[in-house]
N, C-alpha and C positions, 0 to 999 in steps of 0.2 A: 212393478212401480217402485218398490223399495230396494230392488237389487238383491232380492232374496233367492238363493239357490240351495236347495236341500242337500245335505251331506249323505252319500251312500254309507250304510252302517259299517261295512268293512273298512272304509277309510276312517271313520270314527274310531274303530277299534285300533287301527294302526297308530293314529295320532295319540291316543291314550297310552299305548305301549311306549311310544317315543318319549312322552312326557314322564312316564315312570322310569325310563332309562336315564332321564335327565335328573332324577332325583326326587320326584313326587311320590309321596306316601299316601295312599288312599285312606290310611287309618289315622292320619295326622294333619295332612295339607288342607289349607283353606283355599277354595276354588270359586271362580266367577267365569260365567260366560256372558259377555256384555252385549251379545247380539244372538240370543238363544234360539231364535226362529221357531222351528217346530219341535225342539227338544232333542235334537240329534246327539247332543253331547251330555245334557244333564241326566237323562235316564240312564245311559250306560255308565256315567260316573257314579250314580247311586248304586248300580249293580256291583261295581268294583269296591265301593265302600262297604256294602253288605258282605261281600267276600272277604275283605280285609278284617271285618269285625265279626266274623262268624261265631265267635265265642261270647260276644255281647248279648244282652238281652234286647228284645224287640224295642223296648223303651229307649234304651241307650242308643241304638241304631238310629231311630227317628230323631232323638235329640241331637246326635252327632251330625246327621244331615242338615237339620235346621241351622246348626251353629257354623257348619263348615262350607255350605254350598249355596250359591246364589245365581239368579239368572236375571238378565234385564233384556227387554224386547220392546220396540216401539209400536209394533202391530198387535192390537189387543187379541185377535183371533190366534195368532201364532203364539203369543204369551199363554193364552188358555190351553192351547194344545201342548205346550211345554209342561205346564203344571199337571195336566191330565196324565201325561206319560210318567211324570215323577209319582204322581198319586198311584197309578197302577203298579209301578215298581215297588212302592212301599205298602201296598194294600194289606198284604199278609201280616206284616209287623203291626200295622194299626188295628187289625182285627184282634191279634193276639193280645195287644197291650191296652186296647180300648183308648188309645191316645189319638188325638185328631191328627189328620194328615197336615204336615207343615207346609206353609205357603212360602216358597223360596223364589217365585218369579214375580218381578215387579214390572209393570207396564210403564215404560219411561223412554225417553230419548237419552240413551246412555252417553252420548257425546256431549250432552248438556248437563248430565247428572253430577253434582258435586261429589268429590271423592272424600269419603268419610272413613274408608278402610282400605288397606292394601292386602294383597292376597299372594299365596305361595304359587298358585297357578292361575293364569289367565288363558283361557281356551275358547275356541270357537271358529266359526266359519262367517266372518263378518260380511256385510253386503258389498257387492261390487257394482258400482255405477259412477259415471262422472256426474259431478254436481256443480251448481253455480257457486262461485266463490263469493261469500257475502262478507261484509266488514266484520261481523261477529265471528265467523269461522276463521278469518285471517288473523284476528287478534288472539283468538283461543289456541290456534294450532300454528302460529307463525314459524315455530322452530322447525317444523317438518314439511311445510308446503312450499311448493315452487310452481308457479304457472297453473295448469289445470289441476283440478283436485278430483281424487277418486275417493269414495266412501272408505274402501278398506285401508287406504293410507291413513285416514283420520283414526280409524278404529285401531290401527298399529300403534299410532301415537298414544292414544287413550289407554291401550293395553299396557304400554310401558309404564304409564302413570299409575296403573292399578297394581303393579308388581311390587312386592317388598324387596328388601335388600338381597335376598337370596332367591328371588322368584323366577319362575319359568314362563315364558310366552309360548303358546303353541297354537298356531293358526293355519287354517286352510285359506290360501289366497291365490290369485293369479300370480304369474312369474314376472310381470312387467316391472315390479319395483327393483328387480335385481339389476337392471341396466338402464331403464328409462330416464330421460332427462328431467321429467317432472317429479321424479322420486329421488332426485340427488340430495336434497336436504334430509329426506327420511333415511336414506342410506347412511349419511353422516351421523344422524342421531343414533341410529341402531349401533354403528361402529363405536360410538362413544360410550354407550350405555350398556350394551349386552354383547355376549359372544354367541355365535351359532353353535348348536349342539348337533343338529343334523337336518338335512333337507331331502325330502323325498320328492322327486319329479314324477308326476302322474303322466305316464307315457301317452295314453289315449286323449285326444282333444274332443272326442264325441262319445256319447253314450255313458258319461260319468255324471256330469252336472248338466241338467236339462237346459238346452238352449245356450250353453256356454261353449264357444269355440276357441277360446284362448287357452293356453297352457296354464295349468294349476299345479301347486305344490303344497306339501305339509312342511312347514318350517317351525322349528324349535330353537328358541334363544334362551339364554340363562344369564342372570346377572351374577356378580360375584367373581367366579374363577375366569379371568379374561384371557383365555388362551387363544381365542379366535380361530381354533383349529376345529374342523368338523368333518362329518362324513356325508357323502352324496350318494343317494340311491335311487334307481329307476323302479317305478312301481306300475304294474299293470294288473287289471282285473280280467281274468279269463271268462269264457263262456259259462263256466260252473260257479261264478261269483267267488272264486278263490283269488287270493292275493299272491302275485308273483313279484319277487323283488330281485333286483340285479345291482351288485355293488359297482358304483361308478368311480370309487376312489375317494380320497380325502382331498381337502382344500383348506387354505388359510386365507382369511379375508384381511384387507388392509385395516389399519387403525386410523381414526380420525381423517377419513378420506371419503369423498362423495362419488368418486369415479365408479363406472360400472363394475359389478363384481364378476370375476372369473371363476365359474364353478363348473366342474367337469360333469358331463352327461354320459360319459363312458370312460373306461379305463385308458383308452387311447388319448382322450383329452387330458386325463389326469397326467399322463406321461409328457404330453406337450407342455402343459402348464408348469410342471416341475422343471422341465429341461430348458425352457426359454427364460424363465425367471425374469431378470431385468435386461436381458440381452435381446432388445428389440428397439425399433424406432416407431415414432408416430408419423401420421401422414403429413402433419405441418412440417416435420423435419425433412421430409422429401420435398417440401416446397409446394404443397398443394392444400386446397381447402375444399370444404363440401357445403353445398346449399341445395335446397329443393327447387325444382323447376318452378319459374314464376307464375305460370298461368293457372289460375283456378277456373277450369272451363265453364262451370255453370254460371259464372259471372259475365261471361262474354259470349253467350249462346249465339247471338245474331252475327257474330263475326266469324263463326266457324263454318267453313264452306266445303261442299262436296267436290268442287273442282277449282282449279286454278283461275284466278281472276286478277283484275288490276290490284296492285298493292297487296297480294297475298304472299304468305311465306309458308313453308312446309311446317305442319303442326307435328311435333313428335310426342307420341303417346308411349306408354309402358311396353306395348306389344311390339314396338320397334326394336326392342332388345331381344334378340333371339337366343334360344337356350345354348347354342354352340358359341355364343359371344359375337356373332356378326350383327351388323346394322341393316335393317330393312325398313324403309319408309312405308308404313301400312297403318290402317285404322280399321280393324275388322271387329271391333266390339261395339256393344250397344251405345248409341249416341256419339260414337267417334267418327269424325270426318277428317280428311287429310290436310286441309288448308286453313290458314288463319289470316283474316284480312286486317291490315294495319289501317286504321281510320284517321289517326292524326298523330302528332308529335307525342301526345300523352301516352301512346302505346309503345313507344320506342323502348321503354324500360324492359319490355317483354322480349326483346329481340336479343339472341344470342349469335354473336358474329365470329366466334372463334371455336376451334375444336375443343372437345372435353370428353370425359368418360360419363357414360349414362348408366346408372344403377337403379334398378327397380327398388322401390321403397316398401314393397310388400311381397313377402315370400313365405312359404310354410315350411316347417321342419322336415315335412315328408318329401320335399323336392330334392333333387340330386345335389343342388348347390343353393345356398341361402343368399349368394352374392351374384346375382344375374346381371352381367355387366357387358357393355359394348363400347366402342370408340365411336364418337360422332365423326365421320370422316371429314377432313379438311376440304377435300374436293366437293363434297355435297354442300358444306357451308358456303364455299366460294361460289358455286353454281348458282345458288339461290340468294346470294347476299345476306345470309342469315337464316335463322329458324326460330320457331317458338317452341319452348319445352313445357309440357304440362307437369303439374306438381305431384303426379305419382312417380316421378322419377328424381333421383338425386343427380346433381351435376358435380363432378370432380374436376377442379380447374386449377391451373397454377396460380399461386399467390402473386408471383411477378413473372417476368420474362426469362428467369434462370432457374427453373426447377432443377432438382439433383438428379432426375431421371425422366425418360420420355413417358408419354402417355401409353405407348405400347409396352414398355417394360411394366409400368404400374398395372396395366391391364392384366398381363400375365401373372403377376404376383397375386392380385385380388381373385383371380379365377383359380388359383391353386388350391389343392384339397387341404393343405395344412392351414392356410389362411381361413378357409371355410370352417374347419374344425375349431379354430381359435374363436371365430365369430359365434359359433353355435355355443361354445362354453361361456360366452359373455351375454349373448342376446336373451332377452326374456319375453319376446312377443313375436308376432308376425311382421312387425314393422322393422324395416332396415333404415335406421335413422341417421341423419347426419352426425348426431352427437355420438352415437355408437361407432361410426366409421372413424371418427376423429380420435377415438379412444382405443381403436383396434391395434393390437401388437403386430407390426410388420417387420420383415427382415431388416436387421441392422443396416444402416446406411453404408458403412464401410464394407459390406459384403455385396453391394449392388453391382459392382463390376463383374464379379463371377456369374451373377445371374444374367447380365447383359451378354456376356461371352457365350453362355449356353444358348441364349436366343439366337445370337448371330451364327452360331455353328449349326443351327437348325437341328438341335438335339431332340430326341424323341420326347414325347409327353412325360413318360416315366422318368427319363433321365433328368428332365428340367424340374420335375416335382422333387427329386432327390436333392438337386442343387439348392432349391428354395428351402427345403427342410434344413439342410446342412448349414445354410446360412444363419439359421438361428442358433443352432447348438451342436453341430456335428451330427453324425449318424443317429437316427431315431429308430428305436427298436419298434417294428410293426407289431401291433396287437393282434391276437387271432381273431 
């Protein structure tokens, strides 16, 4: 109900290590967890404070925790649980000193709580869930919201407000804020106010956070030293509950920009990002634009038919895009039928009467390619006098009648391995959005002739891949 997903202890420890590397001193820093949940961070922080103050008296340790550590939680039971874990962690010191256990957890809606103090470290695993945008939220968080609102984005904004001038923000969040359109104002705010220190991408999407299927990461930002240069790491929890880390390379984020961030998830991606730099073109420079299929099927259930009738057109679902890039008119998933009946002139806006590229809007990082694409054949469109495209597909269409390259060439480019890697370095969710495709770095326009020559010569797939890579930046060294 509240979007609470408890943090595995090994990830807590990793995030605390990262915060320490960012300059946090457990013997000196003030710390707050504004969504402390079940105490995943508060009790481990107390343990680190005790270790840092191991020469201090029990009374001094208790007083230090009371003065330096705070927790806020909207759910009373979770707040009680957090306090109990802190109590257990300090129980020995309280017994030795006869000092009462300090109350450090407050039951409150921290998003509405006035800021009376700033901190050296804001840490936690804020709740994840979409919420309704109210006038109050819109006014309070106007600088960071755009369109749909997710709780963790609001907590990121709040976290920045809770940081002091040299503060550190260390959060466990989904990766969707890295590229999603609805987080563009949040990215702009982050790029203006803080610099990244490190980002750990949690490789597994299952078995880490209960019922969470989206990708998550451990992100650390810091005010003050605005280098904007940071380290990317892949993190895996093995069967023995041990943490395995892999260096993904370094990255630099743009300043004062809201565009999707390009962050490597592998050394190969780091190489690509370093080599292409600004040597690329965007889709609009090719003369194309992206939009979603217009049909929201569950609003037109009565018009979806099992067989061809009068005034019916082929209904194009996401499964019409085959893994090998071919098109097949099919409807083999639940509630899918192959035909759509046009009932009146009001339905004409649903009809697509020209060829385009069809790109699946949802793919997983485990798939061979994130960009599953096909060309809607001209002959198929002409045969049926148009089609209706369902909105789990993106449509890539010419802006006018004079695009710089053909649909065929564009399809080959988007299906290439190098473009897939660049998309993976930019994308932060299972969604393949029009917004991200429009921001995707594509081979420079002035190199398109070379790619088209390779296609016309029927070069092998490997040879064509090399031509597309070379179009960006010359020969790319293959990572092992």
